[in-house]
C-alpha angles and dihedrals in degrees: 000000000000125000136200112291115235135179116282115228116198089204092054097049089041088063091062113099092236093060103028094109096050122109122246088253092054092047089052091052090051092052091047093051098038138038143219115243131186115213126197118222109295140065123337099181137346131234113261096025118121108280102239102154144041113220127205115182116230097180138342135055126298131193123199121197141175127218112244114177105311095336136084108229115204112231101171140014121179146154095196112134114240099027111145142200142155127071096015093151096050090115088069090064121196092339087093132032107268104217134131108265093201141022123253129202135164126227097201135021102299134185123215135184100228121200121186112243095241091051091048090051092048094050092047092052094044100041102032107027094152092049090049091052090049092048092047090050091048093047099045094033090054091048093049093045091048091050094047095045091042090055091047091049091051090050091050091048090049091051091049092048092047091051091048093047092047089052092048092048093046094062099058092036092054090045091052091049092050093046092049092052091048091046091055090053094047094048089052091052091046091054089050092050091048090052090054091050092046091053091062123088095255123155120243087248092060091047090049089052090052092050090048091050090049091053093047090047091054090050090050091053090057090054098041111149123234109251131197116240090255093049092047092050093050092048092048090054091051093048092046090052091049092051092047091049089054094047095248110161119239093006090163089063095047098043099073091052092050092048092049088053093051097254120141140175092277090057091049089052088058089051092050091050091052099053137045118264095247092054095045098091092051091044091051090048091049091049089048090057089046091053092046093051091050092049091047092050088051089052091050090048092050092048095049091046088052091052091048090049091051092049090050090049091050090051090047091048095048092037089224113179090012131111114260091233119041146129105277142183107235091206091061089050092048093048093049091049093048090049092048090050096042091105092054093043090055133191098290095065116077113216116210120189118203101178126172098214092189091072114114126241112264136211107256150133096260098190090055094045087053087056089053092050089048093053094046094046092046091051091048092050092050092046091054091047090232096303128089141049127306114197119194112194133180125192144149112266107189104292096345137077115243123211111183129188112197124186134181095225127127093277136236113292112245093234093062099034093098092052104047093094093052117111114264094005110135138155093202122104119270110286095018100080135029096197091232103099097084093035091055090045091050092050093048093049100038105029100032103031099028090232133119136250120202141160134221115188143178129150108292094008120068119160126189108194125199115194117194130184115251093221135038113278114244112269090014115134140174089253095056113119130212 
């Protein structure tokens, strides 16, 4: 937007704090290269447009804002003479993308000293060569450091996740191996017991009854009810008494297995009625092996399903074989991240999920949102020092989707709350934090997803809130970078 051109006075611009140390000759060169413009209330420039000018306010009121989702969020409003904005990185030339990183508007007639970006860059390099070298070093050094430390942080996170996943996979895998070895032993004993029964002079009818009882016992195992510890203990006592009354050896050892499988004294009465008294001990032993093999096969099935579930969660978390940009269910992403971090979360932290399952799927970069969840959960766990409650909540917040991580840690002190999203800012001891986790999260949420990331904190109640648009932002595309 262009304003009304006005005369440029070297004395007037020399009174601005930015130019107060310049010589009369330098002020004259500024006026010759630049111009004074008067803008009526309204926009001056828009975020994302090519940064062509450097603006220094002479008088008036200026408002700076950033685009977040579909809204312009005000970040600064001031009437202080000499404030500046625009092409502040022009001295870096084409080594960086020269675009306005915010939007500027004025709320009353406002005068600016306006300097074209190429003139601003030339004066900086001619008048302040040492400062330009220092600023270039700071800018590119910070970028390189951020990139290097960010890569290192991702490798450390990957190592931690891999260790956690290996631990999680090891438990069901070891259980399956143990159950398989025990199953082999039980099947061998069952064959031996069957051979003993077969050697007796039993009628085909008795054998058919035994086979029928075995089948119905296996069906009963599959439908075994879930008992409370007190109910299980009472039933074990009753089954043990029944076995002792029928002269079954080591009834106390068999009873827990029968109870776990859903068998009770009434069922054993049916078994006793179906077979002769002399065959009952062998029949009970055979049924015990039947029950054990069914329970072991259930354990193997549960273990292998657990392994499969963990592998699926790892694929969901890493977004392997999935498009980088897609319509995703945030609950699936949250669940996979919580599962991947379960080893780090530990047993002393209670995880509470308060999901609004009616929320729609949203367009997103799922792998990068998983990185955000990882950083926020990891920070919450460290803040609580591995003991407390982590609440993950989703909800609809006007026209955006809210994902909130709440922890019961000591909270974020008010004096540093405004700095926690700054690059390299950390409260952790040296070597324990890079200060990039929240910065990376902020850039993923705000720059890449056009959402917002904010924190509300008090002792015992800290909430990091991620707000994401429900629909794709206009002009957004899968190819858009950070």
